[in-house]
Residue, then its C-alpha position, 0 to 999 in steps of 0.5 A: m481244378k480247372k485249367a484256365f488261370s483263375t482270377q478268384w483263386k486266393g492260395s493253397r497250401q499245395p505247392r502243384k496250385q501254387r505252381k500252376y497259379r504261377a505257371k497259367s497266369p497271365l503277363h499282367i499278373r506276372h509283373r507282380f511275380l518281378s520285384s525285388n526289394l528296396s535298399k535301405e536309403l530307399r526304402k526310407r525315401h519311399g516308404r516300401r519294402s519292395i518294388e518291381v524291377r523295370k529296365g534301367d533300374s540299377v541294382r545290385i546282386m545279393r546271392g550266387e556267383f556273381k554276389r555283390k556286384t552292381g549294374k544296370v537291368d538290360r532286359v526283363d522277361l515276364k514269360r519266364t521271371r528272370i532278370n538280364i543285367q548289364g556287364i555282367q556276362r559269363a564266358k562260354k568254353d568256346g570263349t564266347k561271352i553270353s548274358v547271365w538271367f537272375a531271379p528277382s529274389n536275389l536282387q536288391i533295387t539300388e537306384l529306380n528309373m522315374d522315367d514313369k512318375e505314376r510308378l512309386k504311387s500305392k494302389t489306394e492312390k491311383s484308386e482314388n484318383k481314378g475315381q475322383g468327381l463321380p459318386n458312389p450311389i452304394l457308399e452314399n446310401k449306406e452313409k444314409n441309412k447309418k444316418e437314419k437308424k442314429d436319428a431312429s435309436n435317439k428318438r427312442n432313446n429320448t422317450 
């Protein structure tokens, strides 16, 4: 197995390869690992089950000591794939308070931060908008070849 991150990696049943993929992945791919499921109302409204968590989203904690508590996302740590929520703190023995970090799988998004209007567009919509106005010669040639084959088969059938 190579040491560098592979963009060609499809998947494996071996846990060591799964761990390696997550550990060596660059930050733009790690952002996908920071997704949480949406509340039922948001699922109906946006037609999606989950989305990446961002600073400013309101979330509900679903597991652990702070179960059922809600708060706004304060910080998102891409390096360690964890999330910090405003107002959720734990007291140390000396009395000082420290913030608690959560795994995104233990959270549910209740309200989205919609500062970025492009956030909820699906990847297919984004790719369609990107290539708008530019012709794709490969697709055009495929369509042309299909038409030629149909015409040739029609001529054979008619004679």
